C-alpha positions as CSV (number, residue, x, y, z in Angstrom):
1,M,17.7,-0.4,-0.8
2,A,15.0,-1.6,-3.2
3,P,16.3,-3.9,-6.0
4,T,16.3,-3.0,-9.7
5,I,14.4,-5.5,-11.8
6,G,14.8,-5.9,-15.6
7,L,11.8,-6.8,-17.8
8,V,12.5,-8.0,-21.3
9,V,9.1,-8.2,-23.1
10,K,8.0,-10.0,-26.3
11,P,6.5,-7.5,-28.9
12,D,3.0,-9.1,-28.3
13,A,-0.1,-7.4,-26.9
14,A,-0.7,-10.0,-24.2
15,A,2.9,-9.9,-23.1
16,R,2.9,-6.1,-23.0
17,Q,-0.3,-6.1,-20.9
18,H,1.1,-8.6,-18.4
19,A,4.4,-6.6,-18.3
20,D,2.4,-3.4,-17.6
21,A,0.7,-5.1,-14.6
22,L,4.0,-6.6,-13.4
23,E,5.8,-3.3,-13.6
24,Q,3.1,-1.6,-11.5
25,W,3.1,-4.5,-9.0
26,L,6.9,-4.3,-8.6
27,Q,6.9,-0.5,-8.3
28,A,4.3,-0.8,-5.5
29,K,6.7,-3.0,-3.7
30,G,9.4,-0.3,-4.0
31,C,11.4,-1.9,-6.8
32,A,12.9,0.0,-9.6
33,V,12.1,-1.4,-13.1
34,V,14.1,-1.3,-16.3
35,R,12.1,-2.4,-19.3
36,V,13.3,-3.2,-22.8
37,A,11.8,-4.7,-25.9
38,S,13.1,-8.0,-27.3
39,D,13.5,-7.1,-30.9
40,A,16.7,-8.6,-32.3
41,S,19.4,-6.1,-33.2
42,P,22.1,-6.3,-35.9
43,L,25.6,-7.6,-35.2
44,S,27.0,-4.1,-34.5
45,D,24.3,-3.5,-31.8
46,A,24.7,-6.3,-29.3
47,R,21.6,-5.8,-27.2
48,P,17.9,-5.1,-27.3
49,G,16.8,-1.6,-26.3
50,Q,20.2,-0.3,-27.4
51,N,21.2,0.6,-23.8
52,P,23.4,-1.7,-21.6
53,P,22.0,-3.2,-18.5
54,P,22.4,-1.2,-15.3
55,K,25.1,-2.3,-12.9
56,D,22.7,-2.7,-10.0
57,L,20.3,-5.1,-11.8
58,A,19.2,-7.8,-9.4
59,F,17.5,-10.2,-11.9
60,V,15.7,-10.1,-15.2
61,V,12.1,-11.3,-15.9
62,V,11.6,-12.4,-19.5
63,L,8.1,-12.3,-20.8
64,G,7.9,-14.3,-24.0
65,G,9.1,-17.5,-25.7
66,D,12.6,-18.8,-26.2
67,G,13.4,-16.2,-28.8
68,T,12.7,-13.4,-26.3
69,F,14.8,-15.2,-23.7
70,L,17.7,-15.4,-26.2
71,S,17.3,-11.7,-26.9
72,A,17.6,-11.0,-23.1
73,V,20.7,-13.1,-22.9
74,R,22.3,-11.0,-25.7
75,W,21.3,-7.8,-23.8
76,L,23.0,-9.0,-20.6
77,G,26.2,-10.1,-22.3
78,D,28.7,-11.4,-19.8
79,H,26.9,-9.9,-16.8
80,Q,26.0,-12.7,-14.4
81,V,22.5,-11.5,-13.7
82,P,19.9,-14.3,-13.1
83,L,17.1,-14.7,-15.6
84,L,13.5,-15.8,-14.9
85,G,11.6,-16.9,-18.0
86,I,7.8,-16.5,-18.2
87,K,6.3,-18.4,-21.1
88,F,4.3,-16.5,-23.7
89,G,5.6,-18.4,-26.8
90,E,4.9,-21.9,-28.1
91,L,7.5,-24.2,-26.6
92,G,9.3,-22.2,-24.0
93,F,12.1,-24.7,-23.0
94,L,13.9,-21.8,-21.2
95,A,10.8,-20.6,-19.3
96,E,10.4,-21.4,-15.6
97,A,6.7,-20.5,-15.2
98,G,3.6,-19.8,-17.3
99,E,1.9,-16.4,-17.6
100,E,-0.7,-17.3,-15.0
101,Q,2.1,-17.7,-12.4
102,I,3.9,-14.4,-13.0
103,N,3.3,-12.8,-9.6
104,S,3.9,-15.9,-7.6
105,A,7.1,-16.8,-9.4
106,V,8.5,-13.2,-9.1
107,E,7.5,-13.1,-5.4
108,M,9.6,-16.3,-4.8
109,V,12.6,-14.7,-6.4
110,L,12.2,-11.5,-4.4
111,N,12.1,-13.7,-1.3
112,N,15.2,-15.6,-2.4
113,Q,13.2,-18.8,-2.7
114,Y,15.1,-20.0,-5.8
115,S,18.4,-21.3,-7.1
116,T,20.4,-20.6,-10.2
117,R,21.8,-23.1,-12.7
118,P,24.7,-22.0,-15.0
119,R,24.1,-22.8,-18.7
120,M,27.1,-23.0,-21.0
121,R,27.5,-20.5,-23.9
122,L,29.6,-20.7,-27.0
123,E,32.0,-18.1,-28.2
124,V,31.9,-17.8,-32.0
125,E,34.5,-15.9,-34.1
126,V,34.4,-15.3,-37.8
127,W,37.8,-14.7,-39.6
128,Q,38.6,-13.6,-43.1
129,D,42.2,-13.2,-44.4
130,Q,43.5,-13.4,-40.8
131,N,41.1,-10.6,-39.8
132,R,38.4,-11.1,-37.2
133,V,35.2,-9.8,-38.9
134,A,32.5,-10.9,-36.4
135,G,32.2,-12.3,-32.9
136,E,29.2,-13.4,-30.9
137,T,28.4,-15.4,-27.8
138,V,25.4,-17.8,-28.1
139,L,23.3,-19.7,-25.6
140,N,21.7,-22.2,-28.0
141,D,23.6,-22.6,-31.3
142,V,25.5,-21.2,-34.3
143,V,24.2,-22.4,-37.6
144,I,25.5,-22.6,-41.2
145,N,22.4,-22.7,-43.4
146,K,22.0,-22.6,-47.2
147,G,19.3,-20.5,-48.9
148,A,16.4,-22.0,-50.9
149,L,18.2,-21.9,-54.2
150,A,21.7,-22.8,-53.0
151,R,23.2,-26.2,-53.7
152,L,24.4,-28.5,-50.9
153,A,27.2,-26.9,-48.8
154,L,30.5,-28.7,-48.4
155,I,31.7,-27.8,-44.8
156,K,35.2,-28.8,-43.7
157,T,35.3,-29.4,-40.0
158,F,38.2,-29.6,-37.5
159,V,38.1,-30.4,-33.8
160,N,41.2,-29.2,-31.9
161,D,42.9,-28.6,-35.2
162,R,42.5,-32.2,-36.2
163,Y,40.5,-32.9,-39.4
164,L,37.1,-34.5,-38.6
165,T,35.2,-34.6,-42.0
166,D,33.6,-32.7,-44.8
167,Y,29.9,-32.4,-44.3
168,R,27.9,-32.2,-47.5
169,A,24.6,-31.1,-46.2
170,D,22.0,-28.3,-46.2
171,G,23.9,-26.9,-43.2
172,L,25.6,-27.6,-39.9
173,I,24.6,-26.8,-36.3
174,V,27.0,-26.4,-33.4
175,A,25.0,-26.3,-30.2
176,T,25.2,-26.2,-26.4
177,P,23.3,-28.7,-24.3
178,T,20.7,-26.0,-23.9
179,G,20.5,-25.7,-27.6
180,S,20.0,-29.4,-28.1
181,T,16.3,-28.9,-27.7
182,A,16.2,-26.2,-30.3
183,Y,17.1,-26.4,-34.0
184,S,19.4,-29.3,-33.5
185,L,16.5,-31.4,-32.2
186,S,14.5,-30.7,-35.4
187,A,17.5,-31.8,-37.4
188,G,17.6,-35.2,-35.7
189,G,20.1,-34.4,-32.9
190,P,20.0,-35.9,-29.4
191,I,18.6,-34.2,-26.3
192,M,21.5,-33.4,-23.9
193,H,20.9,-32.7,-20.2
194,P,22.0,-29.1,-19.6
195,H,24.7,-30.3,-17.1
196,V,26.5,-32.6,-19.6
197,P,29.8,-30.9,-20.4
198,G,29.7,-31.3,-24.2
199,I,29.2,-29.5,-27.5
200,L,26.9,-30.9,-30.1
201,I,27.6,-31.0,-33.9
202,T,24.6,-31.8,-36.0
203,P,24.5,-31.8,-39.8
204,I,21.2,-30.6,-41.4
205,C,19.9,-33.1,-44.0
206,P,23.4,-34.6,-44.8
207,F,23.9,-36.1,-48.2
208,T,25.8,-39.1,-46.6
209,L,23.7,-41.0,-44.1
210,T,26.8,-41.9,-42.1
211,N,27.3,-38.2,-41.2
212,R,25.5,-38.4,-37.8
213,P,25.3,-35.9,-35.0
214,M,28.2,-36.2,-32.5
215,I,29.1,-34.8,-29.1
216,V,32.6,-33.5,-28.4
217,P,34.0,-32.4,-25.0
218,D,33.3,-28.8,-23.9
219,T,37.0,-28.2,-23.9
220,A,37.2,-28.7,-27.7
221,Q,37.6,-25.9,-30.3
222,I,35.7,-26.5,-33.5
223,K,36.8,-24.9,-36.7
224,I,34.6,-24.7,-39.8
225,Q,35.1,-23.6,-43.4
226,L,33.2,-23.9,-46.6
227,T,35.4,-25.7,-49.1
228,E,33.7,-24.7,-52.4
229,K,32.8,-21.4,-54.0
230,S,29.4,-20.8,-52.5
231,A,26.6,-18.3,-52.6
232,D,23.5,-17.8,-50.5
233,I,25.0,-19.3,-47.3
234,M,24.3,-17.7,-44.0
235,L,25.8,-18.0,-40.5
236,T,23.3,-17.3,-37.8
237,F,23.8,-16.8,-34.0
238,D,21.0,-18.1,-31.8
239,G,18.6,-17.4,-34.6
240,Q,18.8,-13.7,-33.7
241,V,21.3,-12.2,-36.1
242,G,23.4,-13.4,-38.9
243,L,25.8,-12.7,-41.8
244,P,26.5,-14.1,-45.2
245,I,29.6,-16.3,-45.5
246,D,31.6,-17.9,-48.3
247,E,34.7,-20.1,-48.7
248,H,37.0,-17.2,-47.5
249,H,35.6,-17.2,-44.0
250,V,36.8,-19.4,-41.1
251,I,34.5,-19.9,-38.1
252,T,35.8,-21.0,-34.7
253,V,33.6,-22.1,-31.9
254,R,34.6,-22.8,-28.3
255,K,33.1,-22.8,-24.8
256,A,32.6,-19.2,-23.6
257,A,34.2,-18.0,-20.3
258,S,30.9,-16.8,-18.9
259,P,27.7,-18.9,-18.6
260,V,24.1,-17.7,-18.3
261,Q,22.5,-17.9,-14.9
262,L,19.0,-19.4,-15.1
263,I,16.6,-19.1,-12.2
264,T,15.1,-22.4,-11.1
265,L,12.1,-22.5,-8.8
266,P,11.5,-25.3,-6.3
267,G,9.7,-28.4,-7.5
268,R,10.7,-28.3,-11.2
269,S,13.3,-30.4,-13.0
270,F,14.6,-30.6,-16.6
271,F,12.8,-33.9,-17.1
272,D,9.5,-32.3,-16.0
273,V,10.0,-29.7,-18.7
274,L,10.8,-32.4,-21.3
275,R,7.6,-34.3,-20.6
276,T,5.5,-31.2,-20.7
277,K,7.0,-29.6,-23.8
278,L,7.4,-32.8,-25.9
279,K,4.1,-34.2,-24.7
280,W,5.6,-37.5,-23.6
281,G,3.1,-40.0,-22.2
282,G,3.3,-43.1,-20.1
283,S,2.4,-43.9,-16.5
284,R,4.0,-42.2,-13.5
285,P,5.2,-44.1,-10.4
């Protein structure tokens, strides 16, 4: 029986044009194609395209940048369907191939010439007066961020119910190893190899210079709460969706039960991606 292939497409003319051609090419090979747009949806609507992924989905091809990839991850939820990223964005740390390699990359996957690598996700819950008011699972990060006119946030942080510190900063990022090359990297956090079993806590522009990024074990539970009356503070999930929070909300973050399965093609490594995306120089052996 012919496989069913998902296409998640960036709302961009070039991406749509390539998606049209790829869809025709796949259908000519007898594949069924399910195609969705990557527009981010509100918290109440978990996935792009509004419809859940079909149960017989073999793999998903993502045509876009990292934002499109994160949207595809939200669409799949806990379904362990492999994802192949095709870069149409700027950085594309999650992409496995460029737009000029679409057909050859998909052909390799169809021929089972690939492997999958699990990437850890974080389960995030928001509580207010003992009531769970929101919950999301993220691949990159969950971020507390203040608005342009808000004063510094004071963020009380616990690890495994033990007090860590109060971060006085513009915000706080809790990231996976995959998310270490996203917003956390811009905020001065370290790059973590995706196989390192840890969770990264990175303050954004901390008032105290001794508040440095730190890595805790992936078995840890992190609890965060604003400790002062605050306004114009947002909690965002993978940069896709968010909600305003104040001192009455408690946020818990822990390793999610289900990872994301990323497709890896032969001949590529995480270090190759770093050199290319970060434009690192130097001689090669």
